[in-house]
C-alpha positions in Angstrom: -59.2 52.4 14.8 -58.9 55.0 17.6 -57.3 54.9 21.0 -60.8 54.9 22.5 -61.8 51.6 21.0 -58.5 49.6 21.2 -58.7 47.7 24.5 -56.6 45.0 22.8 -53.6 47.4 22.4 -51.0 47.9 25.1 -47.9 50.1 25.3 -44.8 48.5 26.6 -42.8 51.4 28.1 -39.0 50.9 28.4 -36.8 53.3 30.4 -37.6 56.7 31.9 -39.4 58.4 29.1 -42.8 60.1 28.7 -45.6 58.4 26.8 -46.1 60.0 23.3 -49.4 61.9 22.9 -50.5 59.6 20.2 -50.4 56.7 22.7 -52.5 58.6 25.3 -55.5 56.6 26.6 -53.9 53.2 25.9 -53.0 50.8 28.7 -49.3 51.2 29.6 -47.0 48.7 31.2 -43.6 49.9 32.4 -41.2 47.0 31.6 -38.3 46.4 34.0 -38.1 42.7 33.5 -38.5 41.2 30.0 -40.5 38.3 31.4 -43.4 40.8 31.9 -43.7 40.8 28.1 -45.2 37.3 28.2 -48.1 38.4 30.3 -48.8 41.4 28.1 -48.7 39.2 25.0 -51.3 36.8 26.5 -53.7 39.7 27.3 -53.4 42.0 24.3 -53.6 41.5 20.5 -51.2 44.4 19.7 -48.1 45.5 21.7 -46.5 48.9 21.1 -42.9 49.0 22.1 -41.9 52.5 23.3 -38.1 52.2 23.6 -34.9 51.5 21.7 -33.9 49.0 19.1 -32.6 46.7 21.9 -36.0 46.8 23.6 -37.9 45.8 20.4 -35.4 43.0 19.9 -35.9 41.8 23.5 -39.7 41.7 23.0 -39.3 39.7 19.8 -36.9 37.4 21.6 -39.5 36.7 24.3 -42.3 36.1 21.7 -40.0 33.8 19.8 -39.1 31.7 22.9 -42.8 31.7 24.0 -44.1 30.8 20.6 -46.3 33.9 20.5 -45.3 35.4 17.1 -49.0 36.0 16.2 -49.1 39.1 18.5 -48.9 42.3 16.5 -46.0 44.6 17.3 -45.7 48.3 16.8 -42.6 50.3 17.3 -42.7 53.8 18.8 -39.1 55.0 18.6 -38.3 58.5 19.7 -35.8 59.0 16.9 -34.6 57.4 13.7 -32.6 54.2 14.4 -31.2 51.2 12.6 -34.5 49.3 13.1 -36.7 52.1 11.7 -34.4 52.2 8.7 -34.4 48.5 8.3 -38.2 48.2 8.3 -38.8 51.7 6.8 -40.7 53.0 9.8 -41.2 56.6 10.8 -40.0 57.8 14.2 -41.2 60.3 16.8 -44.9 61.4 16.6 -45.5 59.8 13.2 -44.0 56.6 14.4 -46.3 56.5 17.5 -49.3 57.2 15.3 -48.3 54.5 12.9 -47.9 52.0 15.7 -51.5 52.6 16.8 -53.2 52.9 13.4 -50.9 51.1 11.0 -51.7 48.0 9.0 -50.1 44.6 9.8 -47.7 42.6 7.7 -45.6 39.6 8.5 -41.9 40.2 8.0 -38.9 37.9 8.4 -37.7 37.4 11.9 -33.9 37.2 12.1 -32.4 35.5 15.1 -29.0 34.0 16.0 -28.0 30.6 17.3 -28.5 31.7 20.9 -32.2 32.3 20.1 -31.8 36.1 20.2 -33.7 38.2 17.7 -32.2 41.3 16.0 -34.1 44.2 14.5 -31.6 46.9 13.6 -28.6 44.7 13.0 -25.6 42.9 14.4 -21.8 43.2 14.0 -19.0 40.6 14.2 -15.7 42.1 15.3 -12.4 40.4 16.1 -12.0 39.5 19.8 -8.6 41.3 20.0 -7.9 43.0 16.6 -9.0 42.1 13.1 -11.7 39.5 12.6 -10.0 36.3 11.3 -11.8 33.3 9.8 -14.5 32.7 7.1 -18.0 33.8 6.7 -20.7 32.7 4.2 -24.1 33.9 3.3 -26.0 30.8 2.1 -23.5 29.5 -0.5 -21.7 32.8 -1.1 -18.3 33.3 0.6 -18.4 36.7 2.3 -14.7 36.7 3.3 -11.9 34.2 3.9 -9.0 35.6 5.9 -9.0 38.7 8.0 -11.3 41.8 7.8 -12.2 44.8 10.0 -15.6 43.3 10.7 -19.0 42.2 9.3 -22.4 43.9 9.5 -25.6 41.8 9.4 -29.1 43.3 9.1 -32.6 42.0 8.7 -34.6 42.8 5.6 -38.3 43.5 5.5 -38.8 40.9 2.7 -37.3 37.5 2.0 -34.7 36.1 2.0 -34.5 38.0 5.2 -30.8 38.5 5.9 -28.1 40.6 4.3 -24.4 40.9 5.3 -21.4 42.9 4.3 -17.7 43.1 5.1 -16.9 46.5 6.8 -14.2 48.9 5.7 -11.7 50.2 8.1 -14.0 53.1 8.8 -16.8 50.7 9.7 -18.9 51.2 6.5 -20.4 48.3 4.6 -18.8 47.4 1.3 -21.2 45.3 -0.7 -24.3 43.6 0.6 -24.9 39.9 0.1 -28.5 38.7 0.6 -29.6 35.2 1.8 -31.4 33.2 4.5 -28.4 32.8 6.8 -25.0 34.4 7.5 -22.5 32.0 9.2 -19.1 32.7 10.8 -16.3 30.5 11.8 -13.4 32.3 13.5 -10.5 32.1 15.9 -12.4 34.6 18.1 -15.2 37.2 17.6 -17.2 39.6 19.6 -20.9 39.9 18.7 -22.7 43.2 18.9 -26.5 43.0 18.7 -28.7 46.1 18.4 -26.3 48.2 20.5 -25.4 45.5 23.1 -22.2 43.5 23.2 -22.4 39.8 23.9 -20.8 38.8 27.2 -18.0 36.6 25.8 -16.2 36.0 22.5 -17.3 33.2 20.2 -15.7 30.9 17.6 -19.0 30.3 15.7 -22.0 32.6 15.1 -25.0 32.3 12.8 -27.8 34.8 12.0 -30.7 33.4 10.1 -34.3 33.8 9.1 -36.6 32.0 11.5 -39.2 29.6 10.1 -42.0 32.0 11.1 -41.9 35.8 10.8 -43.3 38.4 13.1 -46.3 40.7 12.7 -45.1 44.3 12.2 -47.5 47.2 12.5 -46.4 49.6 9.8 
């Protein structure tokens, strides 16, 4: 497959950045409103997200809410990120070429109870100081009491979710894998793919959606 014969491929350009040479010749849509993703998904078989982890997560969130998870998604990240590490994708020029020419596989889609997808990961932190409460991954207790925080990331294969209590320096201790990670707390802030949620929560769940997404990689 070459750029010349891929009319069903479209680049979704986020932010003020140049289009990578490997994407030259493809249709480009500058995205300044995530609702524009719906139109692109209806018109093209493959969408290449040229942006950050948060932009890829926003695209998947739109596809999830619009029931369009059969659209192929490539990720052209300018640099290594949590999402490229989670899904074992190259970045830069190699990443852009892979997004155009790569094969497709269905991978778990991890979302939370607000219907928001994550691609690199999420973090639970205490609303004021330490995170106090209890968290479980499926039937395994992750913590009960107070901790510095918890990191949750998607995995490219099932069961789809892994979570770990964080050390005081913010590093994961030991990963626990499962389908869902659930938190009950006196107050937590949720950090998804580099973006803080607007308000603290007392409950939060990240889990594998019933249907995965089509990753080009």
